[in-house]
C-alpha positions as CSV (number, residue, x, y, z in Angstrom):
1,X,-0.5,4.6,5.4
2,X,1.9,7.0,7.2
3,X,2.5,8.8,4.0
4,X,-1.2,9.0,3.3
5,X,-2.0,10.4,6.7
6,X,0.8,13.0,6.5
7,X,-0.1,14.2,3.0
8,X,-3.8,14.8,3.8
9,X,-2.9,17.9,5.7
10,X,-1.5,19.6,2.6
11,X,-3.1,18.0,-0.4
12,X,-6.5,16.9,-1.7
13,X,-6.3,13.2,-1.3
14,X,-8.0,10.3,-3.2
15,X,-7.4,7.0,-1.5
16,X,-9.2,3.7,-2.1
17,X,-9.3,0.1,-0.9
18,X,-8.2,-2.0,-3.8
19,X,-10.7,-4.9,-3.7
20,X,-10.6,-5.3,-7.5
21,X,-6.9,-5.8,-7.3
22,X,-7.3,-8.3,-4.4
23,X,-9.3,-10.6,-6.7
24,X,-6.1,-11.5,-8.6
25,X,-5.3,-13.9,-5.7
26,X,-8.8,-15.4,-5.7
27,X,-9.8,-14.8,-2.0
28,X,-13.1,-16.1,-0.8
29,X,-16.1,-13.7,-0.9
30,X,-16.3,-13.6,2.8
31,X,-12.6,-12.9,3.3
32,X,-12.6,-10.1,0.7
33,X,-15.6,-8.4,2.4
34,X,-14.1,-8.7,5.8
35,X,-10.7,-7.5,4.8
36,X,-12.2,-4.5,3.0
37,X,-13.9,-3.4,6.2
38,X,-10.8,-4.0,8.2
39,X,-8.7,-1.7,6.0
40,X,-11.4,1.0,6.2
41,X,-11.4,0.8,10.0
42,X,-7.6,0.8,10.2
43,X,-7.4,4.0,8.2
44,X,-10.1,5.7,10.2
45,X,-8.7,4.6,13.5
46,X,-5.2,5.9,12.6
47,X,-6.6,9.4,11.8
48,X,-7.7,9.6,8.2
49,X,-10.0,12.6,7.8
50,X,-12.8,11.3,5.6
51,X,-14.4,14.7,5.3
52,X,-11.3,16.2,3.8
53,X,-9.9,13.1,2.0
54,X,-11.9,11.1,-0.5
55,X,-11.8,7.5,0.6
56,X,-13.8,4.7,-1.0
57,X,-13.9,1.0,-2.0
58,X,-12.5,0.5,-5.5
59,X,-15.3,-1.6,-6.7
60,X,-17.8,1.2,-6.0
61,X,-16.3,3.3,-8.8
62,X,-16.8,1.1,-12.0
63,X,-15.8,4.0,-14.3
64,X,-12.2,3.1,-13.4
65,X,-12.6,-0.4,-14.9
66,X,-13.9,1.0,-18.2
67,X,-11.0,3.5,-18.3
68,X,-8.7,0.6,-17.8
69,X,-10.0,-1.1,-20.9
70,X,-9.4,2.1,-23.0
71,X,-5.9,2.3,-21.6
72,X,-5.2,-1.4,-22.3
73,X,-5.8,-0.8,-26.0
74,X,-2.7,1.5,-26.1
75,X,-0.6,-0.6,-23.7
76,X,2.1,-2.7,-25.4
77,X,2.3,-6.3,-24.3
78,X,6.0,-6.0,-23.7
79,X,5.5,-3.2,-21.2
80,X,3.5,-5.6,-19.0
81,X,5.9,-8.5,-19.5
82,X,8.7,-6.4,-18.1
83,X,6.9,-5.6,-14.8
84,X,9.0,-6.9,-11.9
85,X,6.1,-7.6,-9.6
86,X,4.4,-10.0,-12.1
87,X,7.7,-11.8,-12.8
88,X,8.5,-12.1,-9.0
89,X,5.1,-13.6,-8.2
90,X,5.3,-16.1,-11.0
91,X,8.8,-17.0,-9.8
92,X,7.4,-17.7,-6.3
93,X,5.1,-20.3,-7.8
94,X,1.8,-18.3,-8.0
95,X,-0.4,-19.4,-10.9
96,X,-0.6,-16.4,-13.2
97,X,-3.9,-15.2,-14.4
98,X,-4.9,-12.3,-16.7
99,X,-5.8,-10.1,-13.8
100,X,-2.3,-10.5,-12.3
101,X,-0.7,-9.8,-15.7
102,X,-2.9,-6.8,-16.5
103,X,-2.7,-5.4,-12.9
104,X,-0.6,-2.4,-13.9
105,X,-3.2,-1.2,-16.4
106,X,-5.9,-1.1,-13.8
107,X,-3.5,0.5,-11.4
108,X,-2.8,3.2,-14.1
109,X,-6.6,3.8,-14.4
110,X,-6.8,4.1,-10.6
111,X,-4.4,7.0,-10.8
112,X,-5.3,8.6,-14.1
113,X,-9.1,8.6,-13.5
114,X,-8.6,11.3,-10.8
115,X,-5.9,13.2,-12.7
116,X,-3.5,12.7,-9.8
117,X,-0.3,14.6,-10.1
118,X,1.4,13.1,-7.0
119,X,1.2,9.4,-6.0
120,X,2.5,8.2,-2.6
121,X,4.2,4.8,-3.0
122,X,6.8,2.6,-1.6
123,X,10.1,2.3,-3.4
124,X,9.1,-1.2,-4.7
125,X,6.1,0.4,-6.5
126,X,8.1,3.0,-8.4
127,X,8.1,0.9,-11.5
128,X,4.2,0.9,-11.5
129,X,4.3,4.7,-11.6
130,X,6.7,4.6,-14.5
131,X,4.3,2.2,-16.3
132,X,1.4,4.5,-15.5
133,X,3.3,7.5,-17.0
134,X,4.2,5.4,-20.1
135,X,0.6,4.4,-20.6
136,X,-0.7,7.9,-20.1
137,X,1.8,9.4,-22.6
138,X,0.9,6.7,-25.1
139,X,-2.8,7.6,-24.7
140,X,-2.1,11.3,-25.0
141,X,0.1,10.8,-28.1
142,X,-2.7,8.8,-29.7
143,X,-5.8,10.8,-28.8
144,X,-4.6,14.2,-27.6
145,X,-3.3,15.7,-24.4
146,X,-6.0,14.7,-21.9
147,X,-4.4,12.6,-19.1
148,X,-2.2,14.1,-16.3
149,X,1.2,12.6,-16.2
150,X,1.8,11.7,-12.5
151,X,4.9,11.8,-10.4
152,X,5.8,9.4,-7.5
153,X,6.2,10.6,-4.0
154,X,8.5,8.4,-1.9
155,X,9.6,9.0,1.7
156,X,12.9,7.1,1.7
157,X,13.1,6.4,5.4
158,X,9.9,4.3,5.3
159,X,9.8,3.4,1.6
160,X,10.0,-0.4,2.2
161,X,8.9,-2.1,5.4
162,X,10.5,-5.5,5.8
163,X,8.4,-8.5,6.9
164,X,9.3,-11.1,9.5
165,X,11.2,-13.1,6.8
166,X,13.1,-10.1,5.4
167,X,11.1,-9.7,2.2
168,X,8.7,-6.8,1.7
169,X,5.9,-7.0,4.4
170,X,2.9,-8.3,2.5
171,X,-0.2,-10.4,3.4
172,X,0.5,-12.4,0.2
173,X,3.8,-13.5,1.7
174,X,2.4,-14.3,5.2
175,X,5.1,-12.2,6.8
176,X,3.1,-9.4,8.4
177,X,2.8,-7.9,11.9
178,X,-0.7,-6.6,11.9
179,X,-1.3,-3.2,13.5
180,X,-4.3,-4.2,15.5
181,X,-3.8,-7.9,16.1
182,X,-3.6,-9.1,19.8
183,X,-0.5,-8.0,21.7
184,X,0.5,-11.6,22.4
185,X,0.5,-12.4,18.7
186,X,2.5,-9.2,17.9
187,X,5.2,-10.3,20.4
188,X,5.3,-13.8,19.0
189,X,5.7,-12.7,15.4
190,X,8.4,-10.2,16.2
191,X,10.4,-12.7,18.2
192,X,10.4,-14.9,15.0
193,X,11.9,-12.2,12.8
194,X,14.7,-13.7,10.6
195,X,18.2,-12.6,11.6
196,X,21.7,-13.9,10.8
197,X,23.8,-16.2,13.0
198,X,26.3,-13.6,14.2
199,X,27.3,-14.5,17.8
200,X,26.2,-12.2,20.7
201,X,29.7,-11.0,21.3
202,X,30.4,-10.0,17.7
203,X,29.6,-6.6,16.1
204,X,26.5,-6.6,13.9
205,X,25.6,-4.4,10.9
206,X,22.4,-2.5,11.7
207,X,21.9,-1.6,8.0
208,X,21.5,-5.3,7.1
209,X,19.2,-6.3,10.0
210,X,15.4,-6.7,9.6
211,X,14.9,-5.9,13.3
212,X,16.8,-2.6,13.1
213,X,14.9,-1.6,10.0
214,X,11.7,-1.9,11.9
215,X,13.2,-0.1,14.9
216,X,13.7,2.9,12.6
217,X,10.0,3.2,12.2
218,X,9.0,3.3,15.9
219,X,12.1,4.3,18.0
220,X,13.0,7.9,18.8
221,X,16.1,9.2,17.1
222,X,18.0,9.1,20.4
223,X,17.1,5.5,21.1
224,X,17.8,4.5,17.6
225,X,21.3,6.0,17.9
226,X,21.9,3.9,21.0
227,X,20.8,0.7,19.3
228,X,23.1,1.6,16.3
229,X,26.0,1.9,18.7
230,X,25.2,-1.4,20.5
231,X,24.9,-3.3,17.2
232,X,28.3,-2.0,16.0
233,X,30.1,-2.6,19.3
234,X,28.9,-6.2,19.8
235,X,27.9,-7.8,23.1
236,X,24.2,-7.7,22.2
237,X,21.9,-10.5,21.0
238,X,19.2,-10.0,18.5
239,X,16.7,-11.3,21.0
240,X,17.2,-8.2,23.1
241,X,16.5,-5.9,20.2
242,X,13.4,-8.0,19.3
243,X,11.9,-7.6,22.8
244,X,12.4,-3.9,22.7
245,X,10.9,-3.7,19.2
246,X,7.8,-5.5,20.4
247,X,7.4,-3.1,23.3
248,X,7.7,-0.1,21.0
249,X,5.3,-1.4,18.4
250,X,2.6,-2.2,21.0
251,X,3.1,1.2,22.7
252,X,3.1,3.1,19.4
253,X,-0.3,1.8,18.4
254,X,-1.9,1.7,21.8
255,X,-3.7,5.1,21.5
256,X,-5.4,3.9,18.2
257,X,-6.7,0.7,19.6
258,X,-9.6,2.3,21.4
259,X,-10.8,4.1,18.3
260,X,-10.5,0.8,16.3
261,X,-12.6,-1.0,18.9
262,X,-15.3,1.7,18.7
263,X,-15.5,1.3,14.9
264,X,-15.9,-2.4,15.2
265,X,-19.0,-1.8,17.2
266,X,-20.4,0.6,14.6
267,X,-19.9,-1.0,11.2
268,X,-22.9,0.8,9.7
269,X,-21.1,4.1,10.0
270,X,-18.0,2.6,8.3
271,X,-20.1,1.4,5.4
272,X,-21.8,4.7,5.1
273,X,-18.5,6.5,5.1
274,X,-17.3,4.3,2.2
275,X,-20.5,5.1,0.2
276,X,-20.1,8.8,0.7
277,X,-16.5,8.6,-0.5
278,X,-17.6,6.5,-3.5
279,X,-20.1,9.2,-4.6
280,X,-17.4,11.9,-4.5
281,X,-14.9,9.7,-6.3
282,X,-17.4,8.7,-9.0
283,X,-18.1,12.3,-9.8
284,X,-14.5,12.9,-10.7
285,X,-13.8,9.6,-12.4
286,X,-17.0,9.9,-14.5
287,X,-15.8,13.3,-15.8
288,X,-12.4,11.8,-16.8
289,X,-14.0,8.8,-18.4
290,X,-16.4,11.0,-20.4
291,X,-13.4,12.9,-21.8
292,X,-11.6,9.6,-22.7
293,X,-14.7,8.2,-24.4
294,X,-15.0,11.3,-26.4
295,X,-11.3,11.2,-27.3
296,X,-11.4,7.7,-28.6
297,X,-14.6,8.1,-30.6
298,X,-17.1,6.4,-28.2
299,X,-19.6,9.3,-28.7
300,X,-23.3,9.0,-27.9
């Protein structure tokens, strides 16, 4: 989200809420609807300019799904089988379905439908951009140069946000600290962050600590340098760092909480904003799909 908000000042942004992708984990209809609105409010509260940036709900632009089918017909099975995210989720015991397996093709369509040349992603998503590039090149080689080959945009300092258990922070892992959840819950989750068993008096490696990794995102450079020194010198317990992290997280997001509360009381405007974004997005995606249909021979 930080990358998206930073980039909107200099680029024409196309951002969407991935409700089609969310279906791979079979959420309830009520949960999917609620989570979609929550994501929209989060972005708006944090400063997304929906007049400048095109922002919509993925399912409101069906042209992307049709483009995904056209792309799937040039996508090798082996390419999808090598995708790390699919293999990781299966290894974690998730029951695989076709949506989960074909996820990268729909993700490619999400990007290629808007002829995006720059895609802001976390480091863990880099392979998906490589897959998108591969699919686009295969389509172009088969039907002619039509699709733009995108590049990834990664801000290394915030490329991966660790969760409370040390893995990538993700709702599917149940290890998140939500931006707008109650302060008491934020503190409780942060105090449960997994750390090693190094005694208080011993030096600690900040580069291997989940708490320090999160401090990097919210502490000032000066304070971060102080924590780095304290870690390496020893005499400090992880609990102290966790307490300070909780304070910083709560303070960091405090200015945005009021805006979020206002949006919760005006859901009609949130829904209308998503509809406006979808109309703008559909105009672009429809043009790309028309080109793709013409290229493959689906002429009227």
